[in-house]
ZABAKE-781530 format. One record per residue (C-alpha): z negated, y, x negated; residue in one letter; residue number from 1. Coordinates in Angstrom, 3 decimals, padded with zeros to 6 digits. Each point is the difference from the previous one (the first is absolute). Layout:
+----------+----------+----------+-----+-----+
!       up !    north !     east ! res !   n !
+----------+----------+----------+-----+-----+
!        Z !        Y !        X !   A ! NUM !
...
+----------+----------+----------+-----+-----+
// end
This chain:
+----------+----------+----------+-----+-----+
!       up !    north !     east ! res !   n !
+----------+----------+----------+-----+-----+
! -118.456 !  087.027 ! -160.604 !   M !   1 !
! -000.151 !  002.713 !  002.674 !   D !   2 !
!  000.984 ! -000.962 !  003.559 !   S !   3 !
!  001.470 !  003.438 !  000.726 !   E !   4 !
!  002.304 ! -000.229 ! -003.009 !   I !   5 !
!  001.061 ! -003.481 !  001.102 !   V !   6 !
!  000.681 !  001.300 !  003.522 !   F !   7 !
!  002.232 !  002.800 ! -001.268 !   W !   8 !
!  001.805 ! -002.358 ! -002.372 !   L !   9 !
!  000.765 ! -002.290 !  002.926 !   I !  10 !
!  001.307 !  002.926 !  002.070 !   L !  11 !
!  002.184 !  001.191 ! -002.885 !   V !  12 !
!  001.437 ! -003.471 ! -000.604 !   F !  13 !
!  000.736 ! -000.618 !  003.684 !   V !  14 !
!  001.531 !  003.461 !  000.482 !   A !  15 !
!  001.906 ! -000.178 ! -003.281 !   G !  16 !
!  001.493 ! -003.371 !  000.888 !   D !  17 !
!  001.117 !  001.365 !  003.379 !   F !  18 !
!  001.514 !  003.183 ! -001.447 !   V !  19 !
!  001.959 ! -001.904 ! -002.669 !   V !  20 !
!  001.261 ! -002.468 !  002.607 !   E !  21 !
!  001.232 !  002.776 !  002.306 !   R !  22 !
!  001.541 !  001.934 ! -002.900 !   W !  23 !
!  001.936 ! -003.040 ! -001.210 !   L !  24 !
!  001.183 ! -000.702 !  003.545 !   A !  25 !
!  001.230 !  003.608 !  000.219 !   W !  26 !
!  001.868 ! -000.322 ! -003.300 !   L !  27 !
!  001.585 ! -003.227 !  001.191 !   N !  28 !
!  001.208 !  001.611 !  003.242 !   R !  29 !
!  001.532 !  002.876 ! -001.949 !   R !  30 !
!  001.819 ! -002.473 ! -002.264 !   A !  31 !
!  002.098 ! -001.204 !  002.949 !   M !  32 !
!  003.324 !  001.832 ! -000.187 !   A !  33 !
!  001.359 !  001.144 !  003.412 !   P !  34 !
!  003.500 ! -001.140 ! -001.006 !   V !  35 !
!  000.824 ! -003.495 ! -001.248 !   L !  36 !
! -000.283 !  000.153 ! -003.821 !   P !  37 !
!  003.100 ! -001.047 ! -001.889 !   E !  38 !
! -001.763 ! -002.851 ! -001.785 !   R !  39 !
! -000.897 ! -001.578 !  003.372 !   L !  40 !
!  003.585 ! -000.124 !  001.236 !   R !  41 !
!  001.048 ! -003.608 !  000.277 !   G !  42 !
! -003.598 ! -001.016 !  000.768 !   I !  43 !
! -000.794 !  002.262 !  002.965 !   Y !  44 !
!  002.669 !  001.550 !  002.198 !   D !  45 !
! -000.496 !  003.390 !  001.662 !   E !  46 !
! -001.215 ! -001.464 !  003.296 !   G !  47 !
! -002.485 ! -002.426 ! -001.582 !   E !  48 !
! -001.307 !  002.697 ! -002.315 !   Y !  49 !
! -000.682 !  002.350 !  002.925 !   A !  50 !
! -001.736 ! -002.893 !  001.789 !   R !  51 !
! -002.095 ! -000.683 ! -003.111 !   F !  52 !
! -001.116 !  003.633 ! -000.138 !   Q !  53 !
! -001.093 !  000.010 !  003.635 !   R !  54 !
! -001.848 ! -003.278 ! -000.510 !   Y !  55 !
! -001.848 !  001.266 ! -003.083 !   K !  56 !
! -000.856 !  003.348 !  001.600 !   Q !  57 !
! -001.546 ! -001.659 !  003.057 !   E !  58 !
! -001.924 ! -002.441 ! -002.173 !   G !  59 !
! -001.247 !  002.784 ! -002.258 !   D !  60 !
! -001.223 !  002.063 !  002.957 !   R !  61 !
! -001.921 ! -002.947 !  001.403 !   L !  62 !
! -001.415 ! -000.796 ! -003.438 !   G !  63 !
! -001.124 !  003.604 ! -000.431 !   A !  64 !
! -001.842 !  000.013 !  003.338 !   V !  65 !
! -001.689 ! -003.330 ! -000.827 !   A !  66 !
! -001.001 !  001.307 ! -003.427 !   S !  67 !
! -001.482 !  003.209 !  001.415 !   W !  68 !
! -001.965 ! -001.893 !  002.648 !   V !  69 !
! -001.384 ! -002.462 ! -002.554 !   S !  70 !
! -000.925 !  002.802 ! -002.403 !   F !  71 !
! -001.652 !  002.045 !  002.736 !   G !  72 !
! -002.109 ! -002.915 !  001.244 !   V !  73 !
! -001.078 ! -000.862 ! -003.546 !   M !  74 !
! -001.031 !  003.574 ! -000.788 !   M !  75 !
! -001.977 !  000.334 !  003.236 !   V !  76 !
! -001.709 ! -003.341 ! -000.620 !   F !  77 !
! -000.905 !  001.022 ! -003.557 !   L !  78 !
! -001.245 !  003.481 !  000.868 !   C !  79 !
! -002.001 ! -001.179 !  003.037 !   M !  80 !
! -001.665 ! -002.869 ! -001.862 !   G !  81 !
!  001.798 ! -002.569 !  002.116 !   G !  82 !
! -000.296 ! -002.800 ! -002.535 !   F !  83 !
! -003.754 !  000.503 ! -000.268 !   G !  84 !
! -000.306 !  000.044 !  003.804 !   W !  85 !
!  001.948 ! -003.289 !  000.337 !   W !  86 !
! -002.176 ! -001.525 ! -002.726 !   E !  87 !
! -003.094 !  000.887 !  002.047 !   G !  88 !
!  001.500 ! -001.534 !  003.142 !   V !  89 !
!  000.790 ! -003.400 ! -001.549 !   V !  90 !
! -003.383 ! -000.116 ! -001.755 !   C !  91 !
! -001.698 !  000.262 !  003.407 !   R !  92 !
!  002.082 ! -002.902 !  001.322 !   W !  93 !
! -000.964 ! -002.619 ! -002.589 !   T !  94 !
! -002.216 ! -000.555 ! -003.028 !   G !  95 !
!  002.496 ! -002.228 ! -001.832 !   S !  96 !
!  001.692 !  001.788 ! -002.905 !   E !  97 !
!  003.082 ! -002.177 !  000.357 !   V !  98 !
!  000.383 !  000.741 !  003.707 !   W !  99 !
! -000.768 !  003.670 ! -000.515 !   R ! 100 !
!  002.823 !  000.226 ! -002.536 !   T ! 101 !
!  002.436 ! -001.979 !  002.145 !   L ! 102 !
! -000.708 !  002.172 !  003.041 !   L ! 103 !
!  000.158 !  003.199 ! -002.044 !   F ! 104 !
!  003.316 ! -000.751 ! -001.708 !   V ! 105 !
!  001.443 ! -001.765 !  003.045 !   G ! 106 !
! -000.744 !  002.965 !  002.231 !   G ! 107 !
!  001.676 !  002.430 ! -002.390 !   L ! 108 !
!  003.024 ! -002.287 ! -000.376 !   A ! 109 !
!  000.281 ! -000.390 !  003.777 !   L ! 110 !
! -000.180 !  003.769 !  000.556 !   A ! 111 !
!  002.668 !  000.573 ! -002.656 !   S ! 112 !
!  002.227 ! -002.658 !  001.560 !   G ! 113 !
! -000.356 !  001.457 !  003.496 !   V ! 114 !
!  000.875 !  003.436 ! -001.393 !   L ! 115 !
!  003.222 ! -001.403 ! -001.470 !   E ! 116 !
!  001.122 ! -001.954 !  003.081 !   L ! 117 !
!  001.662 !  002.874 !  001.917 !   P ! 118 !
!  002.055 !  000.951 ! -003.048 !   F ! 119 !
!  001.041 ! -003.595 ! -000.659 !   D ! 120 !
!  000.987 ! -000.360 !  003.659 !   W ! 121 !
!  002.005 !  003.229 ! -000.131 !   R ! 122 !
!  001.737 ! -001.061 ! -003.190 !   E ! 123 !
!  000.847 ! -003.482 !  001.305 !   T ! 124 !
!  001.008 !  000.754 !  003.586 !   F ! 125 !
!  001.149 !  003.561 ! -000.548 !   G ! 126 !
!  001.710 !  000.616 ! -003.333 !   I ! 127 !
!  000.829 ! -003.573 ! -001.087 !   E ! 128 !
!  001.249 ! -000.927 !  003.472 !   E ! 129 !
!  002.042 !  003.162 !  000.416 !   R ! 130 !
!  001.875 ! -000.720 ! -003.219 !   Y ! 131 !
!  000.606 ! -003.649 !  000.828 !   G ! 132 !
! -002.459 ! -001.600 ! -002.448 !   F ! 133 !
! -002.774 ! -001.197 !  002.276 !   N ! 134 !
!  000.193 ! -003.441 !  001.578 !   K ! 135 !
! -003.741 ! -000.325 !  000.605 !   T ! 136 !
! -001.078 ! -000.410 !  003.610 !   T ! 137 !
! -003.149 !  001.706 !  001.187 !   R ! 138 !
! -001.613 ! -003.399 !  000.421 !   R ! 139 !
!  000.821 ! -000.962 ! -003.595 !   T ! 140 !
! -001.284 !  003.354 ! -001.254 !   W ! 141 !
! -003.341 ! -000.465 !  001.752 !   V ! 142 !
! -000.231 ! -003.608 ! -001.223 !   A ! 143 !
!  000.704 !  001.154 ! -003.575 !   D ! 144 !
! -002.761 !  002.624 !  000.219 !   V ! 145 !
! -002.522 ! -002.516 !  001.344 !   V ! 146 !
!  000.913 ! -002.735 ! -002.492 !   K ! 147 !
!  000.137 !  002.430 ! -002.906 !   G ! 148 !
! -003.423 !  001.381 !  000.908 !   T ! 149 !
! -001.510 ! -003.482 !  000.282 !   L ! 150 !
!  001.499 ! -001.201 ! -003.288 !   V ! 151 !
! -001.225 !  003.128 ! -001.802 !   S ! 152 !
! -003.432 ! -000.316 !  001.593 !   A ! 153 !
! -000.400 ! -003.636 ! -001.007 !   V ! 154 !
!  001.302 !  000.303 ! -003.555 !   I ! 155 !
! -001.487 !  003.423 ! -000.678 !   G ! 156 !
! -003.271 ! -000.944 !  001.673 !   G ! 157 !
! -000.465 ! -003.128 ! -002.112 !   V ! 158 !
!  000.760 !  001.851 ! -003.246 !   L ! 159 !
! -002.220 !  002.944 !  000.924 !   L ! 160 !
! -002.887 ! -002.268 !  001.047 !   A ! 161 !
!  000.292 ! -001.838 ! -003.324 !   A ! 162 !
! -000.045 !  003.349 ! -001.867 !   L ! 163 !
! -003.224 !  001.038 !  001.744 !   V ! 164 !
! -001.582 ! -003.396 ! -000.639 !   W ! 165 !
!  000.928 !  000.151 ! -003.700 !   F ! 166 !
! -001.467 !  003.531 ! -000.153 !   Y ! 167 !
! -003.324 ! -001.191 !  001.430 !   A ! 168 !
! -000.102 ! -003.203 ! -002.072 !   W ! 169 !
!  001.391 !  000.945 ! -003.423 !   A ! 170 !
! -001.101 !  003.614 ! -000.337 !   G ! 171 !
!  002.031 !  002.086 ! -002.433 !   R ! 172 !
!  002.203 ! -002.977 ! -000.880 !   W ! 173 !
!  001.223 ! -000.402 !  003.568 !   F ! 174 !
!  003.388 !  001.440 ! -000.926 !   W ! 175 !
!  000.788 ! -002.987 ! -002.247 !   L ! 176 !
! -000.519 ! -002.503 !  002.815 !   Y ! 177 !
!  001.949 !  002.197 !  002.412 !   A ! 178 !
!  002.812 !  000.296 ! -002.530 !   W ! 179 !
!  000.153 ! -003.776 ! -000.384 !   G ! 180 !
!  000.160 ! -000.499 !  003.761 !   L ! 181 !
!  002.745 !  002.602 !  000.457 !   V ! 182 !
!  001.999 ! -001.559 ! -002.850 !   T ! 183 !
! -000.192 ! -003.494 !  001.516 !   V ! 184 !
!  000.910 !  001.420 !  003.412 !   F ! 185 !
!  002.974 !  001.946 ! -001.423 !   S ! 186 !
!  001.416 ! -003.082 ! -001.712 !   V ! 187 !
! -000.533 ! -002.090 !  003.136 !   F ! 188 !
!  001.768 !  002.554 !  002.212 !   M ! 189 !
!  002.786 !  000.376 ! -002.548 !   G ! 190 !
!  000.655 ! -003.719 !  000.307 !   M ! 191 !
! -000.531 ! -000.547 !  003.722 !   F ! 192 !
!  000.574 !  003.356 !  001.755 !   Y ! 193 !
!  003.404 ! -001.033 !  001.294 !   S ! 194 !
! -001.364 ! -003.284 !  001.357 !   Q ! 195 !
! -003.248 !  001.325 !  001.510 !   L ! 196 !
!  000.430 !  003.633 !  001.050 !   I ! 197 !
!  003.712 !  000.544 !  000.640 !   V ! 198 !
!  000.224 ! -002.735 !  002.707 !   P ! 199 !
! -002.514 !  001.977 !  002.065 !   L ! 200 !
!  002.635 !  002.708 !  000.433 !   F ! 201 !
!  003.410 ! -001.528 ! -000.725 !   N ! 202 !
!  001.841 ! -003.291 !  000.045 !   K ! 203 !
!  001.368 ! -001.348 ! -003.271 !   Q ! 204 !
!  002.518 ! -002.809 ! -000.071 !   V ! 205 !
!  001.729 ! -001.641 ! -002.977 !   P ! 206 !
!  003.460 !  001.364 ! -000.685 !   L ! 207 !
!  002.399 ! -002.446 !  001.599 !   E ! 208 !
!  002.480 ! -002.023 ! -002.023 !   A ! 209 !
!  003.347 !  001.701 ! -000.526 !   G ! 210 !
!  002.027 !  002.100 ! -002.374 !   S ! 211 !
! -002.702 !  002.672 ! -000.463 !   L ! 212 !
! -002.682 ! -002.519 ! -000.935 !   R ! 213 !
!  002.427 ! -001.720 ! -002.365 !   E ! 214 !
!  000.788 !  003.317 ! -001.711 !   K ! 215 !
! -003.699 !  000.829 ! -000.314 !   I ! 216 !
! -000.832 ! -003.405 ! -001.455 !   E ! 217 !
!  002.952 !  000.208 ! -002.406 !   A ! 218 !
! -001.186 !  003.406 ! -001.229 !   F ! 219 !
! -003.581 ! -001.277 ! -000.395 !   A ! 220 !
!  001.186 ! -002.913 ! -002.161 !   R ! 221 !
!  002.103 !  002.264 ! -002.212 !   E ! 222 !
! -002.873 !  002.487 ! -000.369 !   A ! 223 !
! -002.458 ! -002.761 ! -000.886 !   G ! 224 !
! -002.135 !  000.693 !  003.034 !   F ! 225 !
! -001.572 ! -002.878 !  001.901 !   R ! 226 !
!  000.358 !  000.927 !  003.659 !   L ! 227 !
! -000.996 ! -002.397 !  002.753 !   E ! 228 !
! -001.139 !  002.360 !  002.741 !   N ! 229 !
!  002.502 !  002.402 !  001.582 !   I ! 230 !
! -001.127 !  001.359 !  003.343 !   Y ! 231 !
!  001.419 !  002.301 !  002.653 !   V ! 232 !
! -002.444 !  002.247 !  001.867 !   I ! 233 !
!  000.662 !  001.438 !  003.464 !   D ! 234 !
! -000.261 !  003.639 ! -001.042 !   G ! 235 !
!  002.402 !  000.933 !  002.807 !   S ! 236 !
! -002.888 ! -000.457 !  002.467 !   R ! 237 !
! -001.307 !  003.363 ! -001.127 !   R ! 238 !
!  002.710 !  001.921 ! -001.828 !   S ! 239 !
!  003.666 !  000.064 ! -000.937 !   T ! 240 !
! -000.887 !  000.906 ! -003.606 !   K ! 241 !
!  000.832 ! -002.653 ! -002.594 !   A ! 242 !
! -002.160 ! -001.317 ! -002.808 !   N ! 243 !
! -000.796 ! -002.948 ! -002.257 !   A ! 244 !
! -003.033 ! -000.824 ! -002.103 !   Y ! 245 !
! -001.441 ! -002.497 ! -002.429 !   F ! 246 !
! -003.474 ! -001.425 !  000.506 !   T ! 247 !
! -002.291 ! -002.666 ! -001.379 !   G ! 248 !
! -000.792 ! -001.399 ! -003.422 !   L ! 249 !
!  000.963 ! -003.218 ! -001.773 !   G ! 250 !
!  001.178 ! -002.733 !  002.334 !   R ! 251 !
! -001.012 !  002.152 !  002.986 !   K ! 252 !
!  002.584 !  002.668 ! -000.743 !   K ! 253 !
!  002.581 !  000.728 !  002.658 !   R ! 254 !
!  002.816 !  002.392 !  000.785 !   I ! 255 !
! -000.078 !  001.579 !  003.449 !   V ! 256 !
!  003.162 !  001.544 !  001.466 !   L ! 257 !
! -000.061 !  002.138 !  003.123 !   Y ! 258 !
!  002.433 ! -001.151 !  002.673 !   D ! 259 !
!  001.230 !  003.613 !  000.183 !   T ! 260 !
!  000.996 ! -000.260 ! -003.663 !   L ! 261 !
!  002.159 ! -003.038 !  000.736 !   L ! 262 !
!  001.704 !  001.862 !  002.836 !   K ! 263 !
!  000.798 !  003.176 ! -001.932 !   E ! 264 !
!  000.994 ! -001.333 ! -003.450 !   L ! 265 !
!  002.667 ! -002.391 ! -001.214 !   T ! 266 !
! -001.143 ! -003.272 ! -001.537 !   E ! 267 !
!  000.757 !  001.286 ! -003.499 !   E ! 268 !
! -002.033 !  003.146 !  000.639 !   E ! 269 !
! -002.920 ! -002.085 !  001.320 !   V ! 270 !
!  000.048 ! -002.136 ! -003.147 !   V ! 271 !
!  000.059 !  003.168 ! -002.118 !   A ! 272 !
! -003.033 !  001.409 !  001.838 !   V ! 273 !
! -001.750 ! -003.348 ! -000.448 !   L ! 274 !
!  000.919 !  000.070 ! -003.699 !   A ! 275 !
! -001.856 !  003.297 ! -000.237 !   H ! 276 !
! -003.110 ! -001.646 !  001.493 !   E ! 277 !
!  000.331 ! -002.942 ! -002.392 !   V ! 278 !
!  000.228 !  002.549 ! -002.803 !   G ! 279 !
! -003.488 !  001.216 !  000.855 !   H ! 280 !
! -001.320 ! -003.533 ! -000.387 !   Y ! 281 !
!  001.899 ! -000.767 ! -003.199 !   K ! 282 !
! -001.235 !  003.213 ! -001.589 !   R ! 283 !
! -003.541 ! -000.875 !  001.182 !   R ! 284 !
! -000.359 !  003.229 !  001.965 !   H ! 285 !
! -001.919 ! -001.711 !  002.815 !   T ! 286 !
! -002.563 ! -001.441 ! -002.411 !   L ! 287 !
! -000.280 !  003.233 ! -001.982 !   Q ! 288 !
! -000.692 !  002.079 !  003.099 !   F ! 289 !
! -002.616 ! -002.488 !  001.150 !   M ! 290 !
! -001.769 !  000.187 ! -003.386 !   V ! 291 !
!  000.174 !  003.811 !  000.044 !   A ! 292 !
! -001.450 !  000.050 !  003.516 !   S ! 293 !
! -002.859 ! -002.285 ! -001.053 !   V ! 294 !
! -000.792 !  002.210 ! -003.027 !   V ! 295 !
!  000.051 !  003.150 !  002.151 !   Q ! 296 !
! -002.326 ! -001.618 !  002.518 !   T ! 297 !
! -002.415 ! -000.962 ! -002.776 !   G ! 298 !
! -000.084 !  003.529 ! -001.407 !   V ! 299 !
! -000.494 !  001.490 !  003.481 !   M ! 300 !
! -002.868 ! -002.387 !  000.815 !   L ! 301 !
! -001.639 !  000.737 ! -003.356 !   W ! 302 !
!  000.165 !  003.745 !  000.596 !   L ! 303 !
! -001.359 ! -000.508 !  003.497 !   F ! 304 !
! -002.937 ! -001.981 ! -001.397 !   S ! 305 !
! -000.898 !  002.970 ! -002.229 !   L ! 306 !
! -000.122 !  002.461 !  002.909 !   L ! 307 !
! -001.014 ! -001.970 !  003.098 !   V ! 308 !
! -003.728 !  000.585 ! -000.503 !   N ! 309 !
!  000.389 !  003.749 ! -000.517 !   E ! 310 !
! -001.773 !  001.622 !  002.942 !   G ! 311 !
!  002.123 !  003.136 ! -000.354 !   A ! 312 !
!  003.092 ! -001.876 !  001.207 !   L ! 313 !
! -001.663 ! -001.053 !  003.251 !   S ! 314 !
! -001.694 !  003.372 !  000.504 !   E ! 315 !
!  003.351 !  001.776 ! -000.417 !   A ! 316 !
!  001.209 ! -001.866 !  003.107 !   L ! 317 !
! -003.091 !  000.823 !  002.063 !   G ! 318 !
! -002.172 ! -002.980 ! -000.908 !   G ! 319 !
! -003.583 ! -000.130 ! -001.162 !   E ! 320 !
! -000.373 ! -001.688 ! -003.366 !   G ! 321 !
!  002.211 ! -002.613 ! -001.625 !   A ! 322 !
!  002.036 ! -002.147 !  002.386 !   S ! 323 !
!  002.495 ! -002.694 ! -000.939 !   F ! 324 !
!  002.196 !  000.871 !  002.993 !   R ! 325 !
!  000.106 !  003.751 ! -000.532 !   L ! 326 !
!  000.368 ! -000.538 ! -003.739 !   G ! 327 !
!  003.045 ! -002.151 !  000.715 !   L ! 328 !
!  001.643 !  002.741 !  002.088 !   V ! 329 !
! -000.881 !  002.788 ! -002.439 !   A ! 330 !
!  001.263 ! -002.016 ! -002.953 !   F ! 331 !
!  003.308 ! -000.763 !  001.759 !   S ! 332 !
!  000.529 !  003.739 !  000.581 !   L ! 333 !
! -001.016 !  000.985 ! -003.534 !   L ! 334 !
!  002.265 ! -002.721 ! -001.361 !   Y ! 335 !
!  003.050 !  001.759 !  001.518 !   T ! 336 !
!  001.215 !  001.721 ! -003.231 !   P ! 337 !
! -000.278 ! -003.279 ! -001.931 !   V ! 338 !
!  001.834 ! -001.812 !  002.788 !   S ! 339 !
!  002.782 !  002.587 ! -000.051 !   V ! 340 !
!  000.452 ! -000.286 ! -003.769 !   L ! 341 !
!  000.035 ! -003.800 !  000.171 !   L ! 342 !
!  002.498 !  000.200 !  002.849 !   G ! 343 !
!  002.316 !  002.170 ! -002.092 !   L ! 344 !
! -000.160 ! -002.500 ! -002.840 !   G ! 345 !
!  000.515 ! -003.023 !  002.246 !   M ! 346 !
!  002.965 !  001.613 !  001.776 !   N ! 347 !
!  001.620 !  000.914 ! -003.317 !   A ! 348 !
! -000.479 ! -003.580 ! -001.183 !   W ! 349 !
!  001.327 ! -001.355 !  003.293 !   S ! 350 !
!  003.156 !  002.128 ! -000.257 !   R ! 351 !
!  000.599 ! -001.324 ! -003.506 !   R ! 352 !
! -000.433 ! -003.558 !  001.281 !   C ! 353 !
!  002.554 !  000.669 !  002.737 !   E ! 354 !
!  002.529 !  001.041 ! -002.624 !   Y ! 355 !
! -000.765 ! -003.160 ! -001.958 !   E ! 356 !
!  000.464 ! -002.188 !  003.087 !   A ! 357 !
!  003.283 !  001.786 !  000.766 !   D ! 358 !
!  001.164 ! -000.643 ! -003.565 !   A ! 359 !
! -000.908 ! -003.694 !  000.364 !   F ! 360 !
!  002.070 ! -000.236 !  003.193 !   A ! 361 !
!  002.925 !  001.751 ! -001.662 !   A ! 362 !
! -000.158 ! -002.241 ! -003.064 !   R ! 363 !
! -000.467 ! -003.308 !  001.818 !   H ! 364 !
!  002.024 !  000.623 !  003.156 !   Y ! 365 !
!  001.758 !  003.266 !  000.890 !   S ! 366 !
! -001.030 !  003.617 ! -000.310 !   G ! 367 !
!  002.887 !  001.006 !  002.255 !   G ! 368 !
! -001.161 ! -002.246 !  002.834 !   Q ! 369 !
! -003.590 !  001.213 ! -000.388 !   L ! 370 !
!  001.165 !  003.633 !  000.093 !   A ! 371 !
!  002.041 ! -000.678 !  003.126 !   S ! 372 !
! -002.948 ! -001.710 !  001.682 !   G ! 373 !
! -002.420 !  002.789 ! -000.929 !   L ! 374 !
!  002.371 !  002.599 !  001.452 !   K ! 375 !
!  000.163 ! -001.838 !  003.322 !   K ! 376 !
! -003.774 ! -000.464 !  000.171 !   I ! 377 !
! -000.682 !  003.662 ! -000.824 !   S ! 378 !
!  002.560 !  001.493 !  002.380 !   V ! 379 !
! -000.942 ! -002.302 !  002.884 !   K ! 380 !
! -003.634 !  001.081 ! -000.465 !   A ! 381 !
!  000.986 !  003.691 ! -000.316 !   L ! 382 !
! -001.788 !  000.134 ! -003.349 !   S ! 383 !
! -000.395 !  003.263 ! -001.883 !   N ! 384 !
!  002.396 ! -000.304 ! -002.939 !   L ! 385 !
! -000.852 !  003.391 ! -001.532 !   T ! 386 !
! -003.806 !  000.357 ! -000.003 !   P ! 387 !
! -001.568 !  002.864 ! -001.911 !   H ! 388 !
! -000.728 ! -001.215 ! -003.559 !   P ! 389 !
! -003.736 !  000.763 !  000.265 !   W ! 390 !
! -000.288 ! -001.731 !  003.367 !   Y ! 391 !
!  001.758 ! -003.022 ! -001.424 !   E ! 392 !
! -002.227 !  000.044 ! -003.088 !   W ! 393 !
! -003.187 ! -000.021 !  002.092 !   V ! 394 !
!  000.875 ! -002.262 !  002.917 !   Y ! 395 !
!  002.987 ! -002.232 ! -000.797 !   Y ! 396 !
! -000.690 ! -003.505 ! -001.260 !   S ! 397 !
!  003.791 ! -000.571 ! -000.092 !   H ! 398 !
!  002.522 !  002.340 ! -001.626 !   P ! 399 !
!  002.235 !  001.875 !  002.428 !   S ! 400 !
!  003.303 ! -001.720 !  000.771 !   L ! 401 !
!  002.230 !  002.322 ! -002.027 !   L ! 402 !
! -002.057 ! -000.613 ! -003.134 !   K ! 403 !
!  000.145 ! -003.755 !  000.527 !   R ! 404 !
!  003.756 !  000.115 !  000.511 !   L ! 405 !
!  000.422 !  002.010 ! -003.200 !   E ! 406 !
! -001.983 ! -002.588 ! -001.987 !   R ! 407 !
!  001.894 ! -002.885 !  001.616 !   L ! 408 !
!  003.300 !  001.559 ! -001.035 !   T ! 409 !
! -001.260 ! -000.051 ! -003.591 !   M ! 410 !
! -001.272 ! -003.608 !  000.233 !   N ! 411 !
!  002.817 ! -001.677 !  001.914 !   D ! 412 !
+----------+----------+----------+-----+-----+
// end
């Protein structure tokens, strides 16, 4: 394997990914009609549609600047041998392979995070606040950044340290041990994420007794769904946008409703949205996606094990000889086309699952109430209801609202 060929492949993949992203964003902007389309009348009015367009245009401009900055920094770092230089720096600091890897990856992650902070700040306190979505205080924003960084550092650091240790201990079979660890961790987080991680950022309280809880429990009994944990999360601390999600496995499963959802929707619409989430569980979507994720991780680790000792990968990034750390970075960049293809497949599967969960809600509760609730959620969030088909195909894990409404009309 020739290091120069690897270098040019990396450049092509990075540049190609950027060009496709910008092209799809351009297509999506062009898909926005300047006048309210007839099929959106009754969902958006003229004033809200004009507000949506301004909101999307400002967000797209900020996203474009962030994308150009990120791409430019990456290309300079690649062409100047920045990864190889950083590898040399951390190797002079310590002789421990574990600490070298933690410092190497941690430094890159920290630099990337710092690069993103101004854009996140601008989005939160500029665009989101100007359009009435942001409820986050500056103090909360800073606390979220600090806590998020610490949580990522602890969890990512432990997993990365274990990966390096397995590599040194098990040789070419290290990927099997790493795969087993990641699988156990994924199942554990799937069961306990809401209890362990969410409380660091938000408060969750059981849904209080009353007519809404009674309606939810009545639906759960009729649908044959054992539901003991219904929680309300204080999403209004950060945003006015509404949401709901299902988390956990087995007896640890729980439904989480955003307090903004309870404010914006009627009780019947809330139950319909919850019925959609229950539909995911009844159709085993949560379990299926977890299994698919585990399989993908295993394949990725296996491929990495085949290439990590190739000196050409490290040399392409400015290193001298084979290096686990540089091999990890080079592999992640070369893996981009595979990641894109897998993402297309997973998004297509996810959109199909959303239709199935909608159909479950329509069959076991009310498609009309779900449609009404989805309209309110989408309009309040100024969602794009007419994305370009290719943009939707690549990036959307949920079908656009109009497509969901069309299916619900057929299922109700």
